[in-house]
C-alpha positions in Angstrom: -64.3 64.6 -67.4 -63.0 64.0 -70.9 -59.3 62.9 -71.5 -57.8 63.9 -74.9 -55.1 61.4 -76.0 -52.3 63.0 -78.1 -50.0 60.3 -79.7 -47.2 62.8 -80.3 -47.2 64.0 -76.8 -47.2 60.4 -75.6 -44.1 59.6 -77.7 -42.3 62.6 -76.3 -43.1 61.6 -72.8 -41.9 58.0 -73.5 -38.7 59.3 -75.0 -38.2 61.6 -72.0 -38.7 58.7 -69.6 -36.3 56.5 -71.6 -33.7 59.2 -71.6 -34.1 59.6 -67.9 -33.8 55.8 -67.4 -30.7 55.7 -69.6 -29.1 58.6 -67.8 -29.8 56.9 -64.4 -28.4 53.6 -65.8 -25.3 55.4 -67.1 -24.9 57.2 -63.8 -25.1 53.9 -61.9 -22.7 52.3 -64.3 -20.2 55.1 -63.8 -20.6 54.9 -60.1 -19.9 51.2 -60.1 -16.9 51.7 -62.3 -15.6 54.3 -60.0 -16.1 52.1 -57.0 -14.3 49.2 -58.7 -11.4 51.5 -59.6 -11.3 52.7 -56.0 -11.2 49.1 -54.7 -8.5 48.1 -57.1 -6.5 51.2 -56.2 -7.0 50.4 -52.5 -6.0 46.8 -53.1 -2.9 47.9 -55.0 -1.9 50.3 -52.2 -2.4 47.6 -49.6 -0.2 45.2 -51.6 2.5 47.8 -52.0 2.4 48.4 -48.3 2.6 44.7 -47.5 5.5 44.3 -49.9 7.3 47.3 -48.3 6.6 45.8 -44.8 8.0 42.5 -46.0 11.1 44.1 -47.4 11.6 46.1 -44.2 11.2 43.0 -42.1 13.5 41.0 -44.3 16.2 43.8 -44.2 15.8 43.9 -40.4 16.3 40.1 -40.2 19.3 40.4 -42.4 20.8 43.1 -40.3 20.1 41.1 -37.1 21.5 37.9 -38.6 24.5 39.6 -40.2 26.9 39.2 -37.2 26.0 35.5 -36.8 26.2 34.9 -40.5 29.5 36.6 -40.7 30.8 34.7 -37.7 29.5 31.4 -39.1 31.3 32.1 -42.4 34.5 32.9 -40.5 34.2 29.7 -38.5 33.6 27.7 -41.7 36.6 29.3 -43.5 38.9 28.6 -40.5 37.6 25.0 -40.3 37.8 24.3 -44.0 41.2 25.9 -44.7 43.2 23.5 -42.6 41.3 20.6 -44.1 42.1 21.6 -47.7 45.8 22.2 -46.9 46.1 18.9 -45.0 44.2 17.2 -47.8 46.7 18.4 -50.4 49.6 17.3 -48.2 48.1 13.9 -47.7 47.5 13.5 -51.5 51.1 14.4 -52.2 52.3 11.9 -49.6 50.2 9.2 -51.2 51.6 10.0 -54.6 55.3 10.4 -53.7 55.8 8.0 -50.9 53.1 5.4 -51.3 53.4 5.6 -55.1 49.6 5.7 -55.5 48.6 6.7 -59.1 48.0 10.4 -59.5 44.3 9.9 -60.3 43.8 7.8 -57.2 45.9 9.7 -54.7 42.9 11.7 -53.4 41.5 8.5 -51.9 44.2 8.5 -49.3 43.2 11.8 -47.6 39.6 10.9 -48.1 40.1 7.8 -46.0 42.2 9.6 -43.3 41.0 13.2 -43.1 37.4 12.6 -44.1 37.2 9.7 -41.6 37.8 12.1 -38.7 35.3 14.6 -40.1 32.6 11.9 -40.6 33.0 11.0 -36.9 32.8 14.7 -36.0 29.7 15.4 -38.0 27.9 12.2 -36.9 28.6 13.0 -33.3 27.1 16.5 -33.8 24.1 15.1 -35.5 23.4 12.5 -32.8 24.0 15.0 -30.0 21.6 17.5 -31.6 18.9 14.7 -31.6 19.7 13.7 -28.0 21.0 10.3 -29.2 24.0 8.7 -27.6 27.3 9.7 -29.2 29.2 6.6 -28.1 32.9 6.5 -29.1 32.6 8.8 -32.1 34.5 11.6 -30.5 37.3 9.2 -29.4 37.7 7.9 -32.9 37.5 11.4 -34.3 40.6 12.3 -32.3 42.3 9.0 -33.1 41.9 9.5 -36.9 42.9 13.1 -36.6 46.0 12.1 -34.7 46.9 9.5 -37.3 46.6 12.1 -40.1 48.7 14.5 -38.0 51.4 11.9 -37.4 51.6 11.2 -41.2 51.7 14.8 -42.1 54.4 15.5 -39.4 56.6 12.7 -40.6 56.2 13.5 -44.3 56.8 17.2 -43.8 59.8 16.7 -41.5 61.4 14.3 -44.0 61.0 16.7 -46.9 61.1 20.2 -45.5 62.4 20.0 -41.9 60.9 19.8 -38.4 59.1 23.2 -38.5 57.3 22.3 -41.7 56.5 18.9 -40.3 54.9 20.4 -37.2 53.0 22.9 -39.3 51.5 20.2 -41.5 50.7 18.0 -38.5 48.9 20.9 -36.8 46.7 21.3 -39.9 45.3 17.9 -39.5 44.2 18.6 -35.9 43.4 22.3 -36.2 40.2 22.0 -38.2 38.8 19.2 -36.0 39.7 21.2 -32.9 38.0 24.3 -34.1 34.9 22.3 -35.1 34.9 20.6 -31.6 35.2 24.0 -29.9 32.3 25.4 -31.9 30.0 22.5 -31.2 30.9 22.5 -27.5 29.9 26.2 -27.3 26.7 25.5 -29.1 25.9 22.6 -26.8 26.6 24.8 -23.8 24.4 27.5 -25.1 21.6 25.0 -25.7 21.9 23.7 -22.1 21.8 27.2 -20.7 25.4 27.2 -19.5 26.7 30.6 -18.8 29.8 32.1 -20.4 31.6 32.0 -17.0 31.0 28.3 -16.7 32.3 27.6 -20.2 35.4 29.7 -19.5 35.9 27.8 -16.2 35.6 24.4 -18.0 38.1 25.5 -20.6 40.5 26.7 -17.9 40.2 23.4 -16.1 41.0 21.5 -19.2 44.0 23.8 -19.7 45.4 23.5 -16.2 44.2 20.1 -15.2 44.0 17.9 -18.4 44.2 14.6 -16.6 41.7 15.6 -13.9 39.4 16.9 -16.6 39.6 13.6 -18.5 38.9 11.7 -15.3 35.9 13.9 -14.6 34.6 13.4 -18.2 34.9 9.6 -17.7 33.0 9.8 -14.4 30.3 11.9 -15.9 29.8 9.5 -18.7 29.9 6.4 -16.4 27.7 7.7 -13.6 25.5 10.2 -15.5 26.6 13.2 -13.4 26.7 16.8 -14.3 30.0 18.6 -14.8 30.2 20.1 -11.3 29.5 16.8 -9.5 31.9 14.8 -11.8 34.6 17.4 -11.2 34.3 17.0 -7.4 34.2 13.2 -7.7 37.3 13.2 -9.8 39.2 15.2 -7.1 38.0 12.9 -4.3 38.9 9.8 -6.4 42.5 11.0 -6.9 43.3 13.1 -3.8 40.7 11.9 -1.3 39.4 15.5 -0.8 37.5 18.0 -2.9 38.9 20.7 -5.2 38.5 23.4 -2.5 41.1 21.7 -0.3 44.4 23.4 0.2 47.7 21.9 -1.0 48.6 20.9 2.6 45.2 19.1 3.0 45.7 17.3 -0.4 49.1 16.1 0.7 47.8 14.8 4.1 44.8 13.2 2.3 47.2 11.5 -0.1 49.1 9.9 2.9 45.8 8.9 4.6 44.4 7.4 1.4 47.5 5.5 0.7 47.5 4.1 4.3 43.9 3.2 4.2 44.2 1.6 0.8 47.0 -0.5 2.0 45.1 -1.6 5.1 41.9 -2.2 3.2 43.8 -4.3 0.6 45.2 -6.4 3.3 41.8 -6.8 4.9 40.3 -7.8 1.6 42.9 -10.4 1.1 42.0 -11.8 4.5 38.4 -12.0 3.6 37.2 -9.2 5.9 35.2 -7.5 3.1 32.2 -8.6 1.1 30.1 -7.1 -1.7 26.4 -6.8 -1.0 24.2 -5.4 -3.8 27.2 -3.6 -5.3 28.3 -2.1 -1.9 31.6 -3.1 -0.2 30.9 -4.0 3.4 32.9 -5.7 6.2 32.2 -9.3 6.6 32.4 -9.4 10.4 31.5 -7.2 13.3 33.9 -6.2 16.0 33.8 -8.3 19.2 30.5 -8.1 21.0 32.2 -6.8 24.1 32.9 -3.6 22.3 29.3 -3.2 21.2 27.0 -4.7 23.9 27.0 -3.3 27.4 27.1 -5.7 30.3 23.7 -6.5 31.7 23.4 -6.6 35.5 22.9 -10.0 37.0 19.6 -9.0 38.6 18.1 -8.2 35.1 19.3 -11.5 33.8 17.6 -13.3 36.7 14.3 -11.6 35.9 14.2 -13.2 32.4 11.7 -15.9 32.6 11.9 -17.3 29.1 14.9 -18.6 27.2 16.5 -16.4 24.5 15.5 -17.5 21.1 17.0 -16.3 17.8 15.3 -17.2 14.5 16.9 -17.4 11.1 16.9 -14.1 9.2 15.1 -13.5 6.0 17.1 -12.5 2.9 16.0 -8.9 3.2 16.9 -8.9 6.9 20.3 -10.4 6.1 21.1 -7.6 3.6 19.8 -5.0 6.0 21.9 -6.5 8.8 25.0 -6.1 6.8 24.2 -2.4 6.0 23.4 -1.8 9.7 26.6 -3.3 10.9 28.6 -1.2 8.4 26.7 2.0 9.6 27.5 1.1 13.2 31.2 0.8 12.4 31.1 4.1 10.5 29.5 5.8 13.5 26.3 6.6 11.6 24.2 4.5 14.0 24.5 3.9 17.8 25.8 0.6 19.1 22.3 -0.6 19.9 20.0 1.0 17.3 16.3 0.8 17.5 14.1 -0.5 14.7 12.9 3.1 14.0 16.5 4.3 13.7 17.4 1.4 11.3 14.2 2.0 9.2 14.9 5.8 9.1 18.5 5.2 8.0 17.8 2.6 5.3 14.1 2.6 4.7 12.1 -0.6 4.1 9.4 -2.3 6.1 9.2 -2.0 9.9 9.0 -5.8 10.3 12.4 -6.2 8.6 14.0 -3.5 10.8 12.5 -5.2 13.9 13.9 -8.5 12.8 17.4 -7.0 12.4 17.1 -5.2 15.8 16.0 -8.4 17.5 18.9 -10.3 15.9 21.4 -7.8 17.1 19.9 -7.7 20.6 19.4 -11.5 20.8 15.7 -10.9 21.8 12.3 -12.3 20.8 10.8 -10.6 17.7 8.8 -7.5 18.6 5.4 -7.5 16.9 4.2 -3.9 17.4 5.8 -0.7 16.2 5.4 0.9 19.6 7.5 -1.8 21.3 10.1 -1.5 18.5 10.7 2.1 19.4 
């Protein structure tokens, strides 16, 4: 078969294939451009949606925080306003009475008013970190009281008693409001209910001395508010806060009589302190504690009664056991198991105390001690 080559036709075919290739390339380029624009548009829409969501969430947070923010601003205004007014009164007092130069008179309220606030803020900072506050709160009130006394005296001398009391109140009002706010925040952090906070405030209002005693006990012994409050009532009245007025009066008479008798006994040397516990130094007569043993039982004893010297642990346990017998917490002749159950410790020590009280030989087995 013979093939006839036509150069013109070949050129046309080549041009057609080139045009086809260019068209496909252009089509592919257009498709890529369209895809890129679609991706960019999708990215732009996604970003707009994210910005809208962020703005929506931010507005929601603002709306949610608006009451707290407004309340915080109100608290700040109420706390700062008395401070500024008292500051001005202190500066005028320094300039007119103390004759401090006008350019230096602001140092006087800085030393008095700011001192109380430094103690207040430092106490709050330490409490928020769980660090001990120490005497910061006490000195806060002392400095605030000094500032209030100065303002009261200065205001009374210049403007009368009403103005003096008003100026004195300004020095304490800001610190008091700050202390109330921090106490509420601390109660909220501890999970204290609003009823408990209101109850504590009412107690401070109606029983200021008892509340102060409870605060001292809580600080000294590390007790919570409820336990410290009960301990304060027992410390003062001898009975708990739930007791009636009649019972408190009776308890006062009983406590006074017991205190007088105990004081006389302590002067006669009838009390000792063992490991931080006050105990009686002597036991009642043995006739009151030990029952009489029949003669026939004494005759059956074939060995003499021996009594060895007590160890230090047994001596301390003996004193506690004697006190428990006098208080009626243990029987007159307690077993080693009863002593060990009451005070703990080793069985050998309890046996040693039991044997010393019974004037018997030491028992070596737990079964015999029972």
